[in-house]
LOGU-402033 format. One record per residue (C-alpha): residue number from 1; residue in three letters; x, y, z negated. Coordinates in nm, 3 decimals, always signed. Example, Ala and Ser with C-alpha at 12.3 -4.5 7.8 and 13.67 -1.06 7.14 Angstrom:
2
ATOM   i  aa    east   north      up
ATOM   1 Ala  +1.230  -0.450  -0.780
ATOM   2 Ser  +1.367  -0.106  -0.714
end
This chain:
253
ATOM   i  aa    east   north      up
ATOM   1 Met +11.447 +11.597 -13.210
ATOM   2 Thr +11.485 +11.222 -13.188
ATOM   3 Thr +11.776 +11.103 -12.976
ATOM   4 Pro +11.641 +10.934 -12.662
ATOM   5 Ser +11.717 +10.565 -12.656
ATOM   6 Leu +11.652 +10.284 -12.415
ATOM   7 Thr +11.392 +10.040 -12.530
ATOM   8 Leu +11.256  +9.706 -12.415
ATOM   9 Phe +10.896  +9.791 -12.329
ATOM  10 Glu +10.649  +9.506 -12.340
ATOM  11 Ala +10.632  +9.324 -12.003
ATOM  12 His +10.925  +9.520 -11.859
ATOM  13 Ala +11.274  +9.382 -11.907
ATOM  14 Thr +11.499  +9.688 -11.902
ATOM  15 Pro +11.817  +9.622 -12.105
ATOM  16 Arg +11.855  +9.787 -12.444
ATOM  17 Val +12.135 +10.041 -12.484
ATOM  18 Ala +12.247 +10.204 -12.809
ATOM  19 Gly +12.477 +10.495 -12.889
ATOM  20 Pro +12.464 +10.868 -12.958
ATOM  21 Asp +12.539 +10.978 -12.600
ATOM  22 Gln +12.342 +10.749 -12.375
ATOM  23 Ala +12.309 +10.950 -12.054
ATOM  24 Pro +12.604 +10.768 -11.886
ATOM  25 Asp +12.463 +10.426 -11.981
ATOM  26 Ile +12.116 +10.526 -11.866
ATOM  27 Met +12.249 +10.647 -11.532
ATOM  28 Glu +12.447 +10.326 -11.487
ATOM  29 Leu +12.122 +10.134 -11.525
ATOM  30 Val +11.958 +10.360 -11.268
ATOM  31 Arg +12.252 +10.309 -11.032
ATOM  32 Thr +12.239  +9.929 -11.061
ATOM  33 Cys +11.872  +9.855 -11.135
ATOM  34 Gly +11.706 +10.173 -11.013
ATOM  35 Ile +11.528 +10.221 -11.346
ATOM  36 Ala +11.578 +10.285 -11.715
ATOM  37 Thr +11.324 +10.328 -11.992
ATOM  38 Val +11.357 +10.597 -12.258
ATOM  39 Asp +11.206 +10.649 -12.602
ATOM  40 Gly +11.204 +10.920 -12.865
ATOM  41 Leu +11.120 +11.209 -12.632
ATOM  42 Asp +10.838 +11.332 -12.853
ATOM  43 Thr +10.824 +11.695 -12.737
ATOM  44 Arg +10.843 +11.887 -12.413
ATOM  45 Val +11.172 +12.040 -12.528
ATOM  46 Ala +11.314 +11.690 -12.580
ATOM  47 Val +11.205 +11.585 -12.231
ATOM  48 Leu +11.359 +11.895 -12.076
ATOM  49 Thr +11.684 +11.852 -12.270
ATOM  50 Phe +11.720 +11.492 -12.160
ATOM  51 Ala +11.625 +11.567 -11.800
ATOM  52 Arg +11.900 +11.828 -11.779
ATOM  53 Gln +12.152 +11.567 -11.896
ATOM  54 Val +12.086 +11.341 -11.597
ATOM  55 Met +11.959 +11.558 -11.310
ATOM  56 Thr +11.948 +11.894 -11.142
ATOM  57 Leu +11.581 +11.982 -11.176
ATOM  58 Ile +11.371 +12.049 -10.866
ATOM  59 Ser +11.043 +12.237 -10.902
ATOM  60 His +10.714 +12.097 -10.771
ATOM  61 Pro +10.423 +12.311 -10.645
ATOM  62 Asp +10.230 +12.205 -10.957
ATOM  63 Ser +10.517 +12.240 -11.204
ATOM  64 Asp +10.539 +12.495 -11.483
ATOM  65 Pro +10.808 +12.767 -11.510
ATOM  66 Asp +11.048 +12.521 -11.679
ATOM  67 Ala +11.027 +12.296 -11.366
ATOM  68 Leu +10.845 +12.022 -11.560
ATOM  69 Thr +10.496 +11.921 -11.448
ATOM  70 Thr +10.219 +11.847 -11.698
ATOM  71 Ile +10.031 +11.540 -11.574
ATOM  72 Arg  +9.676 +11.531 -11.709
ATOM  73 Asp  +9.318 +11.526 -11.585
ATOM  74 Arg  +9.257 +11.876 -11.451
ATOM  75 Gly  +8.900 +11.801 -11.343
ATOM  76 Ala  +8.745 +11.915 -11.017
ATOM  77 Pro  +9.053 +12.095 -10.870
ATOM  78 Ala  +9.248 +11.769 -10.889
ATOM  79 Arg  +8.998 +11.601 -10.658
ATOM  80 Arg  +9.135 +11.792 -10.361
ATOM  81 Arg  +9.345 +11.603 -10.105
ATOM  82 Gly  +9.672 +11.472 -10.244
ATOM  83 Leu  +9.600 +11.560 -10.607
ATOM  84 Ala  +9.481 +11.227 -10.747
ATOM  85 Gly  +9.774 +11.234 -10.989
ATOM  86 Leu  +9.614 +11.529 -11.167
ATOM  87 Ser  +9.285 +11.348 -11.218
ATOM  88 Ala  +9.176 +11.051 -11.429
ATOM  89 Glu  +9.143 +10.832 -11.121
ATOM  90 Glu  +9.355 +10.536 -11.018
ATOM  91 Leu  +9.680 +10.638 -10.852
ATOM  92 Leu  +9.811 +10.397 -10.589
ATOM  93 Ala +10.177 +10.296 -10.561
ATOM  94 His +10.391 +10.572 -10.412
ATOM  95 Thr +10.720 +10.754 -10.415
ATOM  96 Glu +10.741 +11.122 -10.506
ATOM  97 Arg +10.743 +11.405 -10.250
ATOM  98 Ser +10.735 +11.172  -9.949
ATOM  99 Ser +10.638 +11.463  -9.723
ATOM 100 Leu +10.980 +11.626  -9.766
ATOM 101 Pro +11.276 +11.544  -9.539
ATOM 102 His +11.487 +11.483  -9.852
ATOM 103 Pro +11.270 +11.387 -10.153
ATOM 104 Pro +11.412 +11.420 -10.506
ATOM 105 Arg +11.619 +11.115 -10.593
ATOM 106 Leu +11.506 +11.089 -10.955
ATOM 107 Met +11.174 +11.099 -11.133
ATOM 108 Leu +11.134 +11.103 -11.511
ATOM 109 Leu +10.788 +11.049 -11.659
ATOM 110 Val +10.732 +11.065 -12.035
ATOM 111 Cys +10.406 +11.013 -12.223
ATOM 112 Gln +10.318 +11.284 -12.472
ATOM 113 Gln  +9.967 +11.160 -12.555
ATOM 114 Pro  +9.827 +10.821 -12.448
ATOM 115 Ala  +9.477 +10.790 -12.302
ATOM 116 Ala  +9.188 +10.666 -12.510
ATOM 117 Ser  +9.177 +10.373 -12.267
ATOM 118 Gly  +9.353 +10.287 -11.943
ATOM 119 Gly  +9.627 +10.495 -11.787
ATOM 120 Asp  +9.874 +10.206 -11.770
ATOM 121 Val +10.187 +10.253 -11.559
ATOM 122 Leu +10.235 +10.009 -11.269
ATOM 123 Leu +10.591  +9.979 -11.136
ATOM 124 Thr +10.713  +9.797 -10.826
ATOM 125 Asp +11.078  +9.744 -10.736
ATOM 126 Gly +11.123  +9.825 -10.368
ATOM 127 His +11.409  +9.574 -10.353
ATOM 128 Ala +11.181  +9.293 -10.472
ATOM 129 Leu +10.912  +9.411 -10.230
ATOM 130 His +11.155  +9.408  -9.938
ATOM 131 Asn +11.273  +9.056 -10.025
ATOM 132 Phe +10.916  +8.932 -10.066
ATOM 133 Leu +10.816  +9.063  -9.724
ATOM 134 Leu +11.136  +8.928  -9.567
ATOM 135 Arg +11.045  +8.579  -9.688
ATOM 136 His +10.668  +8.581  -9.642
ATOM 137 Ala +10.587  +8.846  -9.379
ATOM 138 Pro +10.895  +8.927  -9.168
ATOM 139 Gln +10.690  +9.072  -8.882
ATOM 140 Ala +10.517  +9.307  -9.122
ATOM 141 Leu +10.854  +9.413  -9.265
ATOM 142 Glu +10.986  +9.479  -8.915
ATOM 143 Ala +10.687  +9.703  -8.840
ATOM 144 Met +10.735  +9.889  -9.169
ATOM 145 Ser +11.095  +9.963  -9.070
ATOM 146 Leu +11.021 +10.108  -8.726
ATOM 147 Pro +11.112 +10.479  -8.713
ATOM 148 Gly +10.825 +10.722  -8.678
ATOM 149 Thr +10.547 +10.484  -8.784
ATOM 150 Ala +10.441 +10.681  -9.094
ATOM 151 Phe +10.354 +11.046  -9.140
ATOM 152 Tyr +10.331 +11.187  -9.492
ATOM 153 Gly +10.176 +11.521  -9.579
ATOM 154 Asp  +9.961 +11.775  -9.397
ATOM 155 Gly +10.059 +11.961  -9.080
ATOM 156 Gly +10.394 +12.049  -9.234
ATOM 157 Gly +10.469 +11.694  -9.347
ATOM 158 His +10.739 +11.445  -9.253
ATOM 159 Leu +10.750 +11.175  -8.984
ATOM 160 Ser +10.923 +10.868  -9.123
ATOM 161 Gln +10.872 +10.497  -9.198
ATOM 162 Ile +10.817 +10.287  -9.509
ATOM 163 Phe +11.162 +10.124  -9.516
ATOM 164 Thr +11.465 +10.320  -9.393
ATOM 165 His +11.802 +10.158  -9.319
ATOM 166 His +12.121 +10.340  -9.419
ATOM 167 Arg +12.491 +10.280  -9.371
ATOM 168 Gly +12.650 +10.015  -9.588
ATOM 169 Glu +12.357  +9.772  -9.557
ATOM 170 Arg +12.131  +9.974  -9.783
ATOM 171 Val +11.757 +10.031  -9.753
ATOM 172 Ser +11.533 +10.293  -9.914
ATOM 173 Ile +11.155 +10.307  -9.947
ATOM 174 Arg +10.917 +10.599  -9.892
ATOM 175 Leu +10.541 +10.559  -9.934
ATOM 176 Arg +10.215 +10.728 -10.016
ATOM 177 Gln  +9.869 +10.574  -9.979
ATOM 178 Asp  +9.630 +10.865 -10.016
ATOM 179 Asp  +9.454 +11.072  -9.750
ATOM 180 Leu  +9.775 +11.262  -9.678
ATOM 181 Ala  +9.930 +10.950  -9.523
ATOM 182 Ala  +9.884 +10.844  -9.162
ATOM 183 Phe +10.025 +10.529  -9.004
ATOM 184 Ser +10.097 +10.418  -8.649
ATOM 185 Pro  +9.866 +10.159  -8.485
ATOM 186 Leu +10.176  +9.937  -8.476
ATOM 187 Leu +10.187  +9.945  -8.856
ATOM 188 Thr  +9.820  +9.964  -8.956
ATOM 189 Pro  +9.745  +9.588  -8.920
ATOM 190 His +10.021  +9.511  -9.170
ATOM 191 Leu  +9.910  +9.752  -9.444
ATOM 192 Pro  +9.679  +9.499  -9.620
ATOM 193 Arg  +9.978  +9.264  -9.649
ATOM 194 Leu +10.185  +9.544  -9.796
ATOM 195 Arg  +9.919  +9.626 -10.055
ATOM 196 Glu  +9.885  +9.259 -10.150
ATOM 197 Ala +10.261  +9.228 -10.194
ATOM 198 Ile +10.280  +9.542 -10.406
ATOM 199 Lys  +9.997  +9.417 -10.628
ATOM 200 Ser +10.163  +9.078 -10.676
ATOM 201 Leu +10.492  +9.237 -10.783
ATOM 202 Gln +10.367  +9.520 -11.005
ATOM 203 Gln +10.488  +9.534 -11.364
ATOM 204 Arg +10.238  +9.686 -11.606
ATOM 205 Val +10.379  +9.913 -11.877
ATOM 206 Val +10.182 +10.072 -12.161
ATOM 207 Leu +10.350 +10.395 -12.269
ATOM 208 Arg +10.323 +10.523 -12.623
ATOM 209 Ala +10.394 +10.882 -12.719
ATOM 210 Gly +10.759 +10.967 -12.656
ATOM 211 Gln +10.817 +10.672 -12.421
ATOM 212 Gly +10.887 +10.701 -12.052
ATOM 213 Tyr +11.091 +10.584 -11.757
ATOM 214 Leu +11.353 +10.724 -11.522
ATOM 215 Ile +11.350 +10.582 -11.170
ATOM 216 Asp +11.540 +10.608 -10.846
ATOM 217 Asn +11.273 +10.759 -10.623
ATOM 218 Ser +11.425 +10.593 -10.316
ATOM 219 Arg +11.382 +10.245 -10.467
ATOM 220 Trp +11.088 +10.221 -10.708
ATOM 221 Leu +10.717 +10.269 -10.647
ATOM 222 His +10.502 +10.384 -10.934
ATOM 223 Ala +10.126 +10.383 -10.983
ATOM 224 Arg  +9.868 +10.434 -11.259
ATOM 225 Ser  +9.539 +10.277 -11.356
ATOM 226 Ser  +9.237 +10.501 -11.413
ATOM 227 Phe  +9.184 +10.623 -11.768
ATOM 228 Arg  +8.951 +10.787 -12.015
ATOM 229 Gly  +9.046 +11.057 -12.263
ATOM 230 Asp  +9.308 +11.330 -12.269
ATOM 231 Arg  +9.617 +11.149 -12.140
ATOM 232 Val  +9.914 +11.386 -12.121
ATOM 233 Cys +10.248 +11.309 -11.957
ATOM 234 Val +10.540 +11.529 -11.856
ATOM 235 Arg +10.725 +11.473 -11.528
ATOM 236 Ala +11.066 +11.590 -11.411
ATOM 237 Leu +11.195 +11.563 -11.055
ATOM 238 Gly +11.553 +11.619 -10.950
ATOM 239 Asp +11.878 +11.494 -10.804
ATOM 240 Pro +12.127 +11.296 -11.015
ATOM 241 Leu +12.431 +11.464 -11.164
ATOM 242 Val +12.632 +11.154 -11.071
ATOM 243 Ser +12.650 +10.994 -10.728
ATOM 244 Ile +12.398 +10.714 -10.668
ATOM 245 Pro +12.376 +10.535 -10.332
ATOM 246 Pro +12.028 +10.541 -10.174
ATOM 247 Gly +11.778 +10.264 -10.231
ATOM 248 Phe +11.912  +9.911 -10.270
ATOM 249 Ser +12.164  +9.681 -10.109
ATOM 250 Val +12.047  +9.414  -9.864
ATOM 251 Leu +12.387  +9.245  -9.841
ATOM 252 Pro +12.357  +8.869  -9.906
ATOM 253 Thr +12.464  +8.763 -10.255
end
């Protein structure tokens, strides 16, 4: 098994880290930047081994017995509500498990087999998004921070908001944009501005086999372009083994 190592993916400036035991360095990047890229995870066993070094795994309804989820086009069943991620369709920017009161803090996604075409990863830093809206659309940002203006999930979902303020001048983000999301009339007029801002800030990453990314699920949005072919990725969800404050700091620097 190849030792996972951080790499500088094209068009995504995550610092390079070297060394035989990189989990602490990787988690320091996640703590400060909210994201780290990994390479060399060529097998499912390698993904699982690395995931267990950085998180306590949390199962998903679609995960396998090892708590990892195989992300690929599953055809017609994936066209049901909320299952666009298991199709070949475009997947809009979102955070994971937004319908839970306490979503997993970490998400690891690793490519095992690239698509024949398409399937690019699109990443958006919630901190950059918050700052962009603060400068260019402060009224929209205020509406997105009002408690109870977003509902994620079905009848057993979670009433929340897009941006949540925490103690210590920190803010986290929670979002989904499929048909399992409902928004207050106070917020609906501002959603086009949100989508425009996300699109302007997205960083496109092409993953090769064994490459992936680990993100703070309370800070980063991730999306995917549509694809053709048998694209296979493996996803792990969980909570960090080391303490990480939620979201990002909004203290002036």
